[in-house]
Residue frames as a rotation matrix with the C-alpha (Angstrom) as fourth column:
MET 1
-0.196 -0.215 0.957 13.77
0.972 0.085 0.218 -20.03
-0.128 0.973 0.192 24.83
SER 2
-0.724 -0.142 -0.675 14.14
0.174 -0.985 0.020 -16.42
-0.668 -0.103 0.737 23.73
GLN 3
0.341 0.882 -0.326 11.52
-0.089 -0.315 -0.945 -14.50
-0.936 0.351 -0.029 21.76
THR 4
0.035 -0.404 -0.914 13.87
-0.954 -0.285 0.090 -14.38
-0.297 0.869 -0.395 18.80
GLU 5
-0.917 -0.380 0.119 14.30
-0.343 0.906 0.248 -18.15
-0.202 0.186 -0.962 18.91
ASP 6
-0.242 0.916 0.319 10.50
0.238 0.374 -0.896 -18.56
-0.940 -0.141 -0.309 19.07
ILE 7
0.455 0.422 -0.784 10.17
-0.550 -0.559 -0.620 -16.54
-0.700 0.714 -0.023 15.91
ALA 8
-0.438 -0.730 -0.524 12.85
-0.875 0.213 0.434 -18.54
-0.206 0.649 -0.733 14.14
GLU 9
-0.880 0.112 0.461 10.71
0.085 0.993 -0.079 -21.67
-0.467 -0.030 -0.884 14.54
LEU 10
0.119 0.992 -0.036 7.62
0.255 -0.065 -0.965 -20.09
-0.960 0.105 -0.261 12.99
PRO 11
-0.115 -0.096 0.989 6.91
0.993 0.007 0.116 -19.54
-0.018 0.995 0.094 9.29
PRO 12
-0.940 -0.288 -0.181 7.24
0.290 -0.957 0.012 -15.91
-0.177 -0.041 0.983 8.25
PRO 13
-0.111 0.950 -0.291 4.05
0.300 -0.247 -0.921 -13.83
-0.947 -0.190 -0.258 8.30
ILE 14
0.465 0.366 0.806 2.36
0.874 -0.046 -0.483 -12.71
-0.140 0.929 -0.342 5.10
GLY 15
0.917 -0.111 0.384 4.43
0.065 -0.906 -0.418 -10.01
0.394 0.408 -0.823 3.45
VAL 16
0.544 -0.788 0.288 7.62
-0.712 -0.251 0.656 -10.93
-0.444 -0.562 -0.697 5.33
SER 17
0.699 -0.361 -0.617 10.43
-0.374 0.551 -0.746 -12.56
0.609 0.752 0.250 3.42
ASP 18
0.808 -0.504 -0.305 13.49
0.584 0.626 0.516 -14.45
-0.069 -0.595 0.801 4.58
LEU 19
0.193 -0.760 0.620 15.69
0.584 -0.419 -0.695 -11.41
0.788 0.497 0.364 3.86
GLY 20
-0.774 -0.623 -0.116 16.28
0.431 -0.383 -0.817 -10.34
0.464 -0.682 0.565 7.44
ASP 21
-0.259 0.740 0.621 12.75
-0.389 -0.668 0.634 -9.17
0.884 -0.078 0.461 8.22
ARG 22
0.447 0.429 -0.785 12.37
0.478 0.627 0.615 -11.62
0.756 -0.650 0.075 11.10
ASP 23
-0.533 -0.684 -0.498 14.91
0.815 -0.257 -0.519 -9.58
0.228 -0.682 0.695 13.05
LEU 24
-0.806 0.314 0.501 12.70
-0.250 -0.949 0.192 -6.52
0.536 0.029 0.844 12.60
ILE 25
0.244 0.946 -0.215 9.68
-0.213 0.268 0.939 -8.51
0.946 -0.184 0.267 13.78
ALA 26
0.140 -0.265 -0.954 11.65
0.815 0.578 -0.041 -9.83
0.562 -0.772 0.297 16.74
ASN 27
-0.872 -0.489 0.022 12.65
0.409 -0.752 -0.518 -6.32
0.270 -0.442 0.855 17.75
ARG 28
-0.424 0.799 0.427 9.03
-0.524 -0.601 0.603 -5.16
0.739 0.032 0.673 17.58
LEU 29
0.405 0.588 -0.700 7.92
0.195 0.692 0.695 -8.13
0.893 -0.418 0.166 19.67
GLY 30
-0.174 -0.564 -0.807 10.52
0.919 0.201 -0.338 -7.40
0.354 -0.801 0.484 22.33
ALA 31
-0.930 -0.290 0.225 9.79
0.228 -0.937 -0.265 -3.68
0.288 -0.195 0.937 22.42
VAL 32
-0.416 0.863 0.287 6.00
-0.680 -0.505 0.532 -3.72
0.604 0.026 0.797 22.71
HIS 33
-0.931 0.084 0.355 4.37
-0.242 0.585 -0.774 -5.27
-0.273 -0.806 -0.525 25.78
GLY 34
-0.168 0.958 0.233 1.19
-0.372 0.158 -0.915 -7.29
-0.913 -0.241 0.330 25.46
PHE 35
0.239 0.212 -0.948 1.72
-0.970 0.087 -0.226 -8.36
0.035 0.973 0.226 21.87
ALA 36
-0.153 -0.237 0.959 1.68
-0.417 0.896 0.154 -12.08
-0.896 -0.376 -0.236 21.17
TRP 37
-0.870 -0.088 -0.485 1.76
-0.476 0.405 0.781 -14.68
0.127 0.910 -0.395 18.46
LEU 38
-0.419 0.815 0.401 -1.93
-0.112 0.392 -0.913 -15.53
-0.901 -0.427 -0.073 18.15
MET 39
-0.835 0.324 0.445 -4.39
0.529 0.249 0.811 -16.63
0.151 0.913 -0.379 15.53
ILE 40
-0.550 0.672 -0.496 -7.08
-0.101 -0.643 -0.759 -13.99
-0.829 -0.367 0.421 15.09
GLN 41
0.489 0.850 -0.195 -9.96
-0.385 0.010 -0.923 -14.96
-0.783 0.526 0.332 12.81
GLY 42
0.750 -0.208 0.628 -7.59
0.537 0.746 -0.394 -17.12
-0.386 0.633 0.671 10.85
ASN 43
0.754 -0.511 0.412 -5.11
0.026 -0.603 -0.797 -14.28
0.656 0.612 -0.441 10.25
ARG 44
0.428 -0.676 -0.600 -1.64
0.890 0.430 0.151 -14.78
0.156 -0.599 0.785 11.72
TYR 45
-0.413 -0.888 -0.203 0.49
0.910 -0.391 -0.141 -12.22
0.045 -0.243 0.969 13.50
VAL 46
0.160 0.514 0.843 -2.09
0.396 -0.815 0.422 -9.40
0.904 0.266 -0.334 13.53
THR 47
0.953 0.240 -0.186 -1.74
0.252 -0.284 0.925 -9.09
0.169 -0.928 -0.331 17.30
LEU 48
0.141 -0.974 -0.176 2.03
0.964 0.094 0.250 -8.94
-0.227 -0.204 0.952 17.01
LEU 49
-0.642 -0.467 0.608 1.91
0.682 -0.710 0.176 -5.70
0.349 0.528 0.774 15.07
PHE 50
-0.451 0.568 0.689 -1.33
-0.107 -0.800 0.590 -4.09
0.886 0.192 0.421 16.23
GLY 51
-0.695 0.143 0.705 -2.34
-0.717 -0.211 -0.664 -5.45
0.054 -0.967 0.249 19.68
VAL 52
-0.945 0.237 0.224 -4.58
0.157 0.932 -0.327 -8.08
-0.286 -0.274 -0.918 21.20
ASN 53
-0.100 0.982 -0.159 -7.84
0.158 -0.142 -0.977 -6.31
-0.982 -0.123 -0.141 20.24
ALA 54
-0.306 -0.089 -0.948 -6.96
-0.802 -0.512 0.307 -5.99
-0.513 0.854 0.085 16.56
THR 55
-0.044 0.315 0.948 -8.77
0.343 0.896 -0.282 -8.07
-0.938 0.313 -0.148 13.96
VAL 56
-0.976 -0.220 -0.006 -8.72
0.052 -0.254 0.966 -8.06
-0.214 0.942 0.260 10.18
MET 57
-0.226 0.966 -0.130 -12.12
0.029 -0.126 -0.992 -6.61
-0.974 -0.228 0.001 9.29
LEU 58
0.838 0.511 -0.192 -11.81
-0.135 -0.146 -0.980 -6.11
-0.529 0.847 -0.053 5.55
LYS 59
-0.207 -0.882 0.423 -9.53
0.461 0.294 0.837 -7.18
-0.863 0.369 0.346 2.72
ALA 60
0.749 0.439 -0.496 -9.07
-0.146 -0.621 -0.770 -5.07
-0.646 0.649 -0.401 -0.37
LYS 61
0.186 -0.645 0.741 -7.30
0.926 0.368 0.088 -5.66
-0.329 0.669 0.666 -3.66
VAL 62
0.679 -0.059 -0.732 -5.38
-0.045 -0.998 0.038 -2.46
-0.733 0.007 -0.680 -4.36
MET 63
0.667 -0.416 0.618 -3.77
0.739 0.268 -0.618 -1.93
0.091 0.869 0.487 -7.75
LEU 64
0.120 -0.697 -0.707 -0.47
0.156 -0.690 0.707 -0.05
-0.980 -0.196 0.026 -8.12
LEU 65
0.614 0.218 0.758 -0.66
0.770 0.046 -0.637 1.70
-0.174 0.975 -0.139 -11.48
GLY 66
0.689 -0.375 -0.620 1.68
-0.294 -0.927 0.234 4.05
-0.662 0.021 -0.749 -13.33
ASP 67
0.758 -0.470 -0.452 4.43
-0.511 0.004 -0.860 4.30
0.406 0.882 -0.237 -15.93
MET 68
0.630 -0.651 -0.423 7.60
0.664 0.735 -0.142 2.24
0.403 -0.191 0.895 -15.70
GLY 69
-0.329 -0.943 0.055 10.22
0.720 -0.288 -0.631 3.69
0.611 -0.168 0.773 -13.38
VAL 70
0.101 0.410 0.906 7.90
-0.229 -0.877 0.422 5.90
0.968 -0.250 0.006 -11.32
GLY 71
-0.735 -0.508 0.449 8.55
-0.539 0.036 -0.841 3.90
0.411 -0.861 -0.300 -8.15
LYS 72
0.348 0.935 -0.069 5.55
-0.717 0.313 0.623 1.57
0.604 -0.167 0.779 -7.78
THR 73
0.427 -0.258 -0.867 7.68
0.373 0.923 -0.090 -1.31
0.823 -0.285 0.491 -6.51
SER 74
-0.689 -0.719 0.089 9.63
0.264 -0.364 -0.893 1.01
0.675 -0.592 0.440 -4.21
ILE 75
-0.359 0.656 0.664 6.37
-0.811 -0.571 0.126 2.30
0.462 -0.494 0.737 -2.74
MET 76
0.633 0.621 -0.462 5.10
-0.352 0.763 0.542 -1.25
0.689 -0.181 0.702 -2.19
TYR 77
0.108 -0.677 -0.729 8.33
0.598 0.630 -0.496 -2.33
0.795 -0.382 0.472 -0.49
ARG 78
-0.779 -0.318 0.540 8.38
-0.169 -0.723 -0.670 0.78
0.603 -0.613 0.510 1.67
LEU 79
0.071 0.899 0.433 4.82
-0.880 -0.147 0.451 0.06
0.469 -0.413 0.781 2.83
VAL 80
0.783 0.328 -0.528 5.31
-0.172 0.931 0.323 -3.68
0.597 -0.162 0.785 3.37
TYR 81
0.432 -0.722 -0.540 8.92
0.782 0.598 -0.174 -3.90
0.449 -0.348 0.823 4.57
ASP 82
0.969 -0.059 -0.238 9.68
0.065 -0.873 0.483 -0.26
-0.237 -0.484 -0.843 5.51
ARG 83
-0.010 -1.000 0.008 12.82
0.316 0.005 0.949 -0.26
-0.949 0.012 0.316 3.42
PHE 84
0.844 0.224 -0.488 14.05
-0.320 -0.519 -0.793 1.29
-0.431 0.825 -0.366 0.20
SER 85
-0.110 -0.880 0.462 16.40
0.457 0.368 0.810 0.22
-0.882 0.300 0.362 -2.56
GLY 86
0.252 0.143 -0.957 17.23
-0.626 -0.730 -0.274 2.15
-0.738 0.668 -0.094 -5.69
ASP 87
-0.662 -0.662 -0.352 18.18
-0.716 0.421 0.557 -1.07
-0.221 0.621 -0.752 -7.47
TYR 88
0.031 0.739 0.673 14.87
-0.145 0.669 -0.729 -2.81
-0.989 -0.075 0.128 -8.16
ARG 89
-0.900 -0.326 0.290 14.77
0.192 0.300 0.934 -4.59
-0.391 0.896 -0.208 -11.48
THR 90
-0.527 0.738 -0.421 12.11
-0.849 -0.440 0.292 -3.79
0.030 0.512 0.859 -14.05
MET 91
-0.595 0.396 0.700 9.21
-0.127 0.813 -0.568 -6.11
-0.794 -0.427 -0.434 -13.43
PHE 92
-0.758 0.412 -0.505 7.16
-0.530 0.063 0.846 -7.88
0.381 0.909 0.171 -16.07
GLY 93
-0.312 0.735 -0.601 3.62
0.440 0.673 0.594 -8.92
0.842 -0.079 -0.534 -15.19
VAL 94
0.449 0.550 0.704 2.57
-0.439 -0.551 0.710 -8.48
0.778 -0.628 -0.005 -11.57
GLU 95
-0.681 -0.555 -0.478 3.90
0.239 0.448 -0.861 -8.91
0.692 -0.701 -0.173 -8.03
ILE 96
0.373 0.900 0.224 1.55
-0.112 -0.196 0.974 -9.25
0.921 -0.388 0.028 -5.07
LEU 97
-0.765 -0.513 -0.390 2.26
0.357 0.167 -0.919 -8.48
0.537 -0.842 0.055 -1.40
THR 98
0.360 0.915 -0.183 -0.01
0.680 -0.122 0.723 -7.78
0.639 -0.385 -0.666 1.57
HIS 99
-0.795 -0.525 0.304 0.04
0.198 -0.698 -0.688 -4.74
0.573 -0.487 0.659 3.83
ASP 100
0.018 0.795 -0.606 -2.06
0.955 0.166 0.246 -4.19
0.296 -0.583 -0.756 6.97
VAL 101
-0.613 -0.099 0.784 -3.35
0.022 -0.994 -0.108 -0.72
0.790 -0.049 0.612 7.85
ALA 102
-0.593 0.373 -0.713 -4.65
0.804 0.241 -0.543 0.01
-0.031 -0.896 -0.443 11.37
LEU 103
-0.391 0.574 0.719 -7.80
-0.004 -0.782 0.623 2.11
0.920 0.241 0.308 11.76
ASN 104
-0.975 0.114 -0.192 -9.05
0.191 -0.016 -0.981 3.37
-0.115 -0.993 -0.006 15.12
ILE 105
-0.504 0.863 -0.031 -12.80
-0.381 -0.190 0.905 2.72
0.775 0.468 0.425 14.90
ASP 106
0.511 0.855 -0.087 -15.50
-0.278 0.260 0.925 2.35
0.813 -0.448 0.371 17.57
ASN 107
0.546 -0.354 0.759 -13.03
-0.836 -0.166 0.524 2.54
-0.060 -0.920 -0.387 20.46
GLY 108
0.559 -0.416 0.717 -11.04
0.126 0.897 0.423 -0.32
-0.820 -0.146 0.554 18.97
ARG 109
-0.236 -0.723 -0.649 -8.38
-0.726 -0.313 0.613 -0.96
-0.646 0.616 -0.451 16.38
LYS 110
0.724 0.502 0.474 -9.47
0.007 0.682 -0.732 -2.59
-0.690 0.533 0.490 13.14
ILE 111
-0.388 -0.921 0.022 -7.17
-0.101 0.066 0.993 -3.83
-0.916 0.383 -0.119 10.43
MET 112
0.790 0.459 -0.406 -7.64
-0.438 -0.040 -0.898 -3.26
-0.428 0.888 0.169 6.72
ARG 113
-0.016 -0.800 0.600 -5.56
0.189 0.586 0.788 -5.78
-0.982 0.126 0.142 4.78
PHE 114
0.467 0.053 -0.883 -4.39
-0.768 -0.470 -0.435 -4.54
-0.438 0.881 -0.179 1.39
ALA 115
0.324 -0.445 0.835 -3.45
0.606 0.776 0.178 -7.03
-0.727 0.448 0.521 -1.29
LEU 116
0.297 -0.321 -0.899 -1.09
-0.472 -0.868 0.154 -4.78
-0.830 0.379 -0.409 -3.26
TRP 117
0.568 -0.070 0.820 -0.84
0.661 0.632 -0.404 -5.68
-0.490 0.772 0.405 -6.96
ASP 118
0.050 -0.676 -0.735 2.26
-0.282 -0.716 0.639 -4.10
-0.958 0.175 -0.227 -8.46
THR 119
0.738 0.386 0.553 1.77
0.385 0.433 -0.815 -4.04
-0.554 0.815 0.171 -12.22
ASP 120
-0.325 -0.822 0.468 4.15
0.846 -0.031 0.532 -3.67
-0.423 0.569 0.705 -15.12
GLY 121
-0.098 0.269 -0.958 4.04
0.018 -0.962 -0.272 -0.01
-0.995 -0.044 0.089 -16.21
ASP 122
-0.928 -0.315 -0.198 4.30
-0.191 -0.054 0.980 -1.02
-0.319 0.948 -0.010 -19.84
PHE 123
-0.461 0.838 0.292 0.60
0.836 0.520 -0.174 -1.94
-0.298 0.164 -0.940 -19.77
SER 124
-0.970 0.164 0.178 -0.41
-0.109 -0.952 0.286 1.73
0.217 0.258 0.941 -19.89
THR 125
-0.372 0.906 0.203 -4.22
-0.876 -0.271 -0.399 2.14
-0.307 -0.326 0.894 -20.01
GLN 126
-0.094 0.303 -0.948 -4.45
-0.615 0.731 0.295 -1.31
0.783 0.611 0.118 -21.61
ILE 127
-0.968 -0.251 0.007 -4.21
-0.144 0.532 -0.834 -2.64
0.206 -0.809 -0.551 -18.05
PHE 128
-0.478 0.853 0.210 -7.95
-0.686 -0.212 -0.696 -2.02
-0.549 -0.477 0.686 -17.81
ASP 129
0.382 0.567 -0.730 -8.56
-0.884 0.454 -0.111 -4.70
0.269 0.688 0.675 -20.43
SER 130
-0.480 -0.674 -0.562 -6.48
-0.427 0.739 -0.521 -7.29
0.766 -0.010 -0.643 -18.54
VAL 131
0.340 0.579 -0.741 -7.49
0.320 0.670 0.670 -9.94
0.884 -0.465 0.042 -16.02
TYR 132
-0.634 -0.682 -0.363 -5.30
0.577 -0.105 -0.810 -8.24
0.514 -0.723 0.461 -13.41
LEU 133
-0.807 0.327 0.493 -8.07
-0.440 -0.888 -0.133 -5.73
0.394 -0.324 0.860 -12.64
VAL 134
0.014 0.862 -0.507 -10.68
0.012 0.507 0.862 -8.37
1.000 -0.018 -0.003 -11.82
GLY 135
0.446 0.299 -0.844 -11.85
0.775 0.341 0.531 -7.83
0.447 -0.891 -0.080 -8.25
ALA 136
-0.660 -0.730 0.179 -9.96
0.561 -0.637 -0.528 -4.56
0.499 -0.248 0.830 -7.75
MET 137
0.344 0.774 -0.532 -11.43
0.937 -0.250 0.243 -2.42
0.055 -0.582 -0.811 -4.98
SER 138
0.851 -0.152 -0.502 -9.03
0.021 -0.946 0.323 0.50
-0.524 -0.286 -0.802 -5.13
ALA 139
0.553 -0.717 0.424 -5.83
0.733 0.176 -0.657 1.83
0.397 0.674 0.623 -6.67
ILE 140
0.442 -0.567 -0.695 -2.71
0.163 -0.711 0.684 3.81
-0.882 -0.416 -0.222 -5.90
ILE 141
0.787 -0.080 0.612 -1.78
0.611 -0.036 -0.791 5.57
0.085 0.996 0.021 -9.13
VAL 142
0.387 -0.793 -0.472 1.85
0.481 -0.263 0.836 6.68
-0.787 -0.550 0.279 -9.19
SER 143
0.858 -0.280 0.430 3.83
0.289 -0.429 -0.856 9.29
0.424 0.859 -0.287 -11.11
ASP 144
0.081 -0.946 -0.312 7.35
0.996 0.062 0.070 10.72
-0.047 -0.317 0.947 -10.85
ALA 145
0.678 0.219 -0.702 7.88
0.372 -0.926 0.070 14.32
-0.634 -0.309 -0.709 -9.74
THR 146
-0.202 -0.870 -0.450 10.97
-0.154 -0.426 0.892 14.58
-0.967 0.249 -0.048 -11.97
ARG 147
-0.949 -0.062 0.308 9.17
0.273 0.320 0.907 13.37
-0.154 0.945 -0.287 -15.13
PRO 148
-0.589 0.755 -0.289 6.14
-0.567 -0.640 -0.518 15.55
-0.576 -0.141 0.805 -15.96
GLN 149
-0.441 0.441 -0.782 4.99
-0.745 0.305 0.593 13.16
0.500 0.844 0.194 -18.70
THR 150
-0.785 0.150 -0.601 4.33
0.339 0.916 -0.215 10.51
0.518 -0.372 -0.770 -16.06
ILE 151
-0.785 0.551 -0.284 1.97
0.045 -0.407 -0.912 12.90
-0.618 -0.729 0.295 -14.30
THR 152
-0.377 0.638 -0.672 -0.02
-0.924 -0.304 0.230 13.23
-0.058 0.707 0.704 -17.51
ARG 153
-0.510 0.144 -0.848 -0.18
-0.230 0.927 0.296 9.42
0.829 0.346 -0.440 -17.61
MET 154
-0.944 0.160 -0.289 -1.21
0.325 0.298 -0.897 9.35
-0.057 -0.941 -0.333 -13.96
ILE 155
-0.546 0.779 -0.309 -4.19
-0.568 -0.615 -0.547 11.58
-0.616 -0.123 0.778 -14.76
GLU 156
-0.287 0.408 -0.866 -5.11
-0.844 0.320 0.431 9.35
0.453 0.855 0.252 -17.72
LEU 157
-0.702 -0.039 -0.711 -4.97
0.147 0.969 -0.198 6.25
0.697 -0.244 -0.674 -15.52
ALA 158
-0.903 0.395 -0.166 -6.99
0.095 -0.192 -0.977 7.92
-0.418 -0.898 0.136 -12.76
THR 159
-0.348 0.796 -0.495 -9.68
-0.887 -0.451 -0.102 8.90
-0.304 0.404 0.863 -15.25
ALA 160
-0.301 0.182 -0.936 -9.71
-0.582 0.743 0.331 5.38
0.755 0.645 -0.118 -16.72
PHE 161
-0.908 -0.039 -0.417 -9.91
0.279 0.687 -0.672 3.78
0.312 -0.726 -0.613 -13.26
ASP 162
-0.733 0.663 -0.151 -12.81
-0.262 -0.480 -0.837 6.02
-0.628 -0.574 0.526 -12.28
THR 163
-0.186 0.651 -0.736 -14.58
-0.980 -0.063 0.191 5.10
0.078 0.756 0.649 -15.52
LYS 164
-0.431 -0.074 -0.899 -13.94
-0.270 0.962 0.050 1.36
0.861 0.264 -0.434 -15.10
PHE 165
-0.408 0.220 -0.886 -14.76
0.810 0.535 -0.240 1.33
0.421 -0.816 -0.396 -11.37
PRO 166
-0.206 0.360 0.910 -17.10
-0.091 -0.933 0.349 4.26
0.974 -0.010 0.225 -10.69
GLY 167
0.686 0.528 0.501 -17.27
-0.455 -0.227 0.861 5.15
0.568 -0.819 0.085 -7.03
LYS 168
0.747 -0.485 -0.455 -14.30
0.641 0.709 0.295 3.03
0.180 -0.511 0.840 -5.99
PRO 169
0.900 -0.367 -0.236 -11.66
-0.196 -0.823 0.533 5.05
-0.390 -0.434 -0.812 -4.12
PHE 170
0.517 -0.828 0.219 -8.16
0.786 0.357 -0.505 5.67
0.339 0.433 0.835 -5.40
LYS 171
0.658 -0.425 -0.622 -5.18
0.121 -0.755 0.644 7.82
-0.744 -0.499 -0.445 -4.52
ALA 172
0.768 -0.498 0.403 -3.02
0.396 -0.126 -0.910 9.57
0.504 0.858 0.100 -7.11
VAL 173
0.746 -0.570 -0.346 0.50
0.237 -0.258 0.937 10.08
-0.623 -0.780 -0.057 -5.76
ILE 174
0.796 -0.603 0.046 3.50
-0.240 -0.384 -0.892 11.95
0.555 0.699 -0.451 -7.11
ASN 175
0.823 -0.516 -0.238 6.59
0.547 0.603 0.581 10.06
-0.156 -0.608 0.779 -5.97
LYS 176
-0.057 -0.985 0.164 10.17
0.966 -0.096 -0.239 11.30
0.251 0.145 0.957 -5.46
ALA 177
0.804 0.419 0.422 9.01
0.295 -0.897 0.329 14.45
0.516 -0.140 -0.845 -3.70
ASP 178
0.667 -0.630 -0.397 12.30
0.450 -0.083 0.889 14.31
-0.593 -0.772 0.229 -1.75
LEU 179
-0.234 -0.806 0.544 14.13
0.940 -0.045 0.339 15.42
-0.249 0.590 0.768 -4.91
LEU 180
-0.521 0.160 0.839 12.07
0.366 -0.846 0.388 18.59
0.771 0.509 0.382 -5.37
GLN 181
-0.827 0.461 -0.322 9.73
0.180 -0.325 -0.929 20.84
-0.532 -0.826 0.186 -3.45
PRO 182
-0.834 0.471 0.288 6.68
0.338 0.022 0.941 20.21
0.436 0.882 -0.177 -5.63
ASN 183
-0.633 0.755 -0.175 3.22
-0.124 -0.322 -0.939 21.65
-0.765 -0.572 0.297 -5.35
ARG 184
0.031 0.750 0.661 -0.03
0.670 0.475 -0.571 21.20
-0.742 0.460 -0.488 -7.26
GLN 185
0.696 0.290 -0.657 0.30
-0.149 -0.836 -0.528 24.53
-0.702 0.466 -0.538 -9.05
MET 186
-0.185 -0.876 -0.446 3.63
-0.721 -0.188 0.667 23.70
-0.668 0.445 -0.597 -10.67
TYR 187
-0.909 -0.098 0.404 2.02
0.142 0.840 0.524 20.64
-0.391 0.534 -0.750 -12.29
GLY 188
-0.703 0.698 -0.136 -1.30
-0.571 -0.441 0.692 22.27
0.423 0.564 0.709 -13.13
LEU 189
-0.491 0.483 -0.725 -3.09
0.464 0.849 0.252 20.14
0.738 -0.212 -0.641 -10.52
ALA 190
-0.934 0.048 0.354 -4.54
-0.288 -0.686 -0.668 22.93
0.211 -0.726 0.655 -8.38
ASP 191
-0.122 0.989 0.086 -8.10
-0.965 -0.139 0.221 21.65
0.231 -0.056 0.971 -8.87
LEU 192
0.250 0.165 -0.954 -7.32
-0.146 0.981 0.132 18.00
0.957 0.106 0.269 -8.17
GLN 193
0.319 -0.040 0.947 -7.69
-0.913 -0.279 0.296 17.30
0.253 -0.959 -0.126 -4.44
ASN 194
0.933 0.124 0.338 -7.07
-0.233 0.924 0.302 13.55
-0.275 -0.361 0.891 -4.59
VAL 195
0.579 -0.813 -0.066 -3.34
0.173 0.202 -0.964 13.98
0.797 0.547 0.257 -5.30
SER 196
0.943 -0.334 0.003 -0.60
-0.052 -0.139 0.989 13.49
-0.330 -0.932 -0.148 -2.71
PHE 197
0.411 -0.895 -0.171 3.15
-0.624 -0.139 -0.769 14.02
0.665 0.423 -0.616 -2.80
VAL 198
0.954 -0.081 0.288 5.15
-0.156 0.687 0.710 11.10
-0.255 -0.722 0.643 -1.41
SER 199
0.123 -0.947 -0.298 8.66
-0.944 -0.018 -0.331 9.70
0.308 0.322 -0.895 -1.25
ALA 200
0.898 0.113 -0.425 9.35
-0.057 0.988 0.143 5.98
0.436 -0.104 0.894 -1.36
LYS 201
0.000 -0.995 -0.103 12.96
0.196 0.101 -0.975 6.76
0.981 -0.020 0.195 -0.50
THR 202
-0.802 -0.312 0.509 12.20
-0.354 -0.439 -0.826 8.48
0.482 -0.842 0.242 2.82
GLY 203
-0.658 0.648 -0.383 8.72
0.740 0.652 -0.168 7.07
0.141 -0.394 -0.908 3.42
TRP 204
-0.869 0.288 -0.402 7.28
-0.072 -0.877 -0.475 10.57
-0.489 -0.384 0.783 3.60
GLY 205
-0.435 0.805 -0.404 3.52
-0.881 -0.473 0.007 10.68
-0.185 0.359 0.915 2.99
LEU 206
-0.616 0.167 -0.770 3.02
-0.387 0.787 0.480 6.97
0.686 0.593 -0.421 2.37
ALA 207
-0.870 0.323 -0.373 1.56
0.493 0.560 -0.666 5.95
-0.006 -0.763 -0.646 5.73
GLU 208
-0.560 0.679 -0.475 -0.92
-0.238 -0.681 -0.693 8.83
-0.794 -0.274 0.543 5.50
THR 209
-0.474 0.347 -0.809 -1.83
-0.869 -0.039 0.493 7.81
0.139 0.937 0.320 1.95
ALA 210
-0.755 0.150 -0.638 -2.47
0.061 0.985 0.160 4.20
0.652 0.082 -0.753 2.99
THR 211
-0.804 0.462 -0.374 -4.49
0.453 0.070 -0.889 5.22
-0.384 -0.884 -0.266 6.04
ASP 212
-0.501 0.627 -0.596 -6.61
-0.609 -0.745 -0.272 7.65
-0.615 0.226 0.755 4.03
LEU 213
-0.511 0.278 -0.814 -7.29
-0.701 0.414 0.581 5.00
0.499 0.867 -0.017 1.39
ALA 214
-0.833 0.185 -0.522 -8.18
0.377 0.879 -0.291 2.41
0.405 -0.439 -0.802 4.04
GLY 215
-0.727 0.580 -0.366 -10.56
0.101 -0.438 -0.893 4.88
-0.679 -0.687 0.260 5.65
GLN 216
-0.428 0.562 -0.708 -12.27
-0.883 -0.427 0.195 5.53
-0.192 0.708 0.679 2.34
LEU 217
-0.610 0.153 -0.778 -12.66
-0.295 0.867 0.402 1.79
0.736 0.475 -0.483 1.75
TYR 218
-0.879 0.290 -0.378 -14.07
0.473 0.442 -0.762 1.30
-0.054 -0.849 -0.526 5.24
ARG 219
-0.562 0.699 -0.442 -16.64
-0.330 -0.680 -0.655 4.09
-0.758 -0.222 0.613 4.80
LYS 220
-0.416 0.401 -0.817 -17.61
-0.880 0.050 0.472 2.69
0.230 0.915 0.332 1.43
SER 221
-0.810 0.096 -0.578 -18.10
0.120 0.993 -0.002 -0.75
0.574 -0.071 -0.816 2.95
LEU 222
-0.783 0.555 -0.279 -20.51
0.278 -0.087 -0.956 0.77
-0.556 -0.827 -0.086 5.48
SER 223
-0.396 0.646 -0.653 -22.52
-0.716 -0.662 -0.220 2.52
-0.575 0.380 0.725 2.79
SER 224
-0.400 0.204 -0.894 -22.85
-0.745 0.495 0.446 -0.69
0.534 0.844 -0.046 0.78
THR 225
-0.988 0.060 -0.142 -23.95
0.132 0.808 -0.575 -2.77
0.081 -0.586 -0.806 3.80
PRO 226
-0.293 0.953 0.077 -27.72
0.286 0.010 0.958 -3.47
0.912 0.302 -0.276 3.74
């Protein structure tokens, strides 16, 4: 039985849909030696993507916040499925997907599992009064490089998140950087270091953003351990 046929008999991993993603997984399995379908601490398929020594060490609820149309869903789908579509429908409420981030720690590879909560941008700062924020450990706060007013909202949301969850890490990202050549000065953000420029369309900057956020969460978990 071929590797692809083996995969077809298994349920899809967390964050993988039935929309052709199994072919991508099958290609990865065939291309990388030593990876296998195993159960690691109750988490499926971690070794497929990250190797036999990889284990999920921490799970974090990460909110995706920002105005409608800034690309929150596109960013989530780029992270989870590594694909982009300009035809996502406006979402009402919340959508949740998981995304694993590999960290090289202590001569081994550890996995931070994000539970990404993509929220309806129409909530504005009222999101902080909703049940969706319960248990949040972090946030990716998104704005649109082509719409300066969304950057103002991004700053408002970042301030509100920091007030609601003092000390919890977040990343403020300006999406659609592929359409411009933006910099902090042009948006009056020269003094804000926790801002990154990204592109959901090309994927530029998103892996680095996720890895940086996972690293911050890991370091925070160490500082809070007795």
